[in-house]
C-alpha positions in Angstrom: 71.3 126.8 215.3 71.4 128.2 211.9 71.9 126.0 208.9 75.4 127.3 208.3 76.8 126.1 211.7 75.1 123.2 211.4 77.1 122.1 208.2 80.3 123.4 209.7 79.8 121.4 212.8 79.0 118.4 210.6 82.1 118.8 208.3 84.3 119.1 211.5 82.9 116.0 212.9 83.5 114.2 209.7 87.0 115.3 209.7 87.3 114.2 213.1 86.2 110.7 212.6 88.0 110.2 209.2 91.0 111.2 210.9 90.8 108.2 213.4 90.4 105.7 210.4 93.1 103.9 208.8 94.4 105.1 205.6 92.3 103.8 202.8 93.5 105.0 199.5 93.2 102.1 196.9 92.6 99.7 199.6 91.0 96.6 198.4 90.2 93.2 200.2 92.8 90.5 200.4 91.8 89.1 197.2 91.6 92.4 195.3 88.1 92.5 194.9 86.1 96.1 194.8 82.7 96.4 196.1 80.3 99.2 194.9 76.8 100.0 196.1 74.4 101.7 193.7 71.8 103.3 195.3 68.4 104.4 193.4 65.4 106.7 194.9 62.5 105.7 192.6 59.6 108.2 192.4 56.5 107.0 194.0 54.4 104.5 192.3 56.8 103.7 189.9 59.0 101.2 191.7 57.8 98.1 190.0 58.2 99.5 186.4 61.7 100.5 187.3 62.6 97.0 188.4 61.1 95.2 185.5 63.2 97.7 183.2 66.3 97.1 185.4 66.2 93.3 185.1 65.1 93.7 181.3 68.1 95.7 180.4 70.5 96.5 182.7 70.8 93.2 184.6 70.9 91.1 181.5 74.4 93.4 180.7 75.5 92.7 184.3 75.2 89.0 183.9 77.0 89.0 180.8 80.0 90.7 182.8 80.1 87.9 185.6 83.1 85.8 185.8 85.0 88.2 184.0 84.7 91.7 185.1 82.3 91.1 188.0 82.4 88.1 190.6 79.0 89.0 192.4 75.9 91.0 192.3 72.9 91.3 194.4 69.9 93.6 194.8 68.0 95.0 197.6 64.8 96.9 198.3 64.0 98.0 202.0 61.6 95.5 203.7 59.2 98.0 205.0 58.0 101.5 203.1 60.1 104.0 205.3 62.7 102.0 206.8 65.7 104.1 207.5 65.9 107.5 206.1 63.9 106.5 203.0 67.0 107.7 200.9 66.8 105.0 198.6 64.0 102.4 197.4 66.5 100.0 195.3 70.0 99.3 195.5 72.6 97.0 194.0 76.0 95.3 195.1 78.5 94.8 192.7 81.8 93.3 193.3 84.4 93.6 190.8 87.2 91.0 190.1 89.8 94.2 191.1 90.3 97.7 191.0 91.3 97.8 187.5 88.4 95.9 186.2 86.3 98.5 188.3 88.2 101.6 186.5 88.2 100.5 183.4 85.8 101.5 180.7 82.3 99.6 180.8 81.7 97.2 178.3 77.9 97.7 178.5 77.7 99.3 175.1 79.2 96.3 173.1 77.2 93.8 175.3 73.9 96.0 174.9 74.6 95.8 170.9 74.9 92.2 171.0 72.0 91.2 173.3 69.4 93.8 172.1 68.7 93.7 168.3 65.9 96.6 168.8 68.7 99.4 170.0 66.0 102.1 169.7 63.8 100.3 172.3 66.5 99.9 174.4 67.7 103.4 174.6 64.2 104.6 174.9 63.8 102.0 178.0 67.0 103.0 179.7 66.4 106.8 179.2 62.8 106.3 180.9 64.4 104.0 183.7 66.5 106.9 184.6 63.5 109.8 184.2 61.5 107.6 186.8 64.2 108.3 189.8 64.3 110.8 192.1 68.1 110.2 192.7 70.8 107.7 191.9 74.4 107.7 193.4 77.3 105.0 193.4 79.3 104.4 196.8 82.6 102.2 196.0 83.6 100.8 199.3 87.0 100.2 201.4 87.0 97.6 204.2 87.8 99.1 207.5 89.9 96.4 209.6 88.6 95.8 212.7 91.5 93.5 213.8 
């Protein structure tokens, strides 16, 4: 089967499955929270450095938002090398208070300026954190009711 035919079949299957799901526009959980998964695929041999930079810089900013913009944060890594399709090597789950908090501009720049006295180092480390990635993507979720 050619690659084009495979892609067309995959799209048709996706549309067919999507048509059977309940409408999900702007759907949130009962309390209005919005969960988003953030996936990272770190370059080989640089996972530990990535996690250290994430903890030092980005997690510090996320912690400052807990209780106001964010209600929960979790981080994950596959248990075994090669688990699943190996699309990702690090993932985070952020739960926002509601859609409005999810959609509004992040206060990260203001928080970073308050937390880090050496902004030149902060920006260099954040730039490097993304340089050691092969990929990064975000997945805002809607819950699919089963009852």
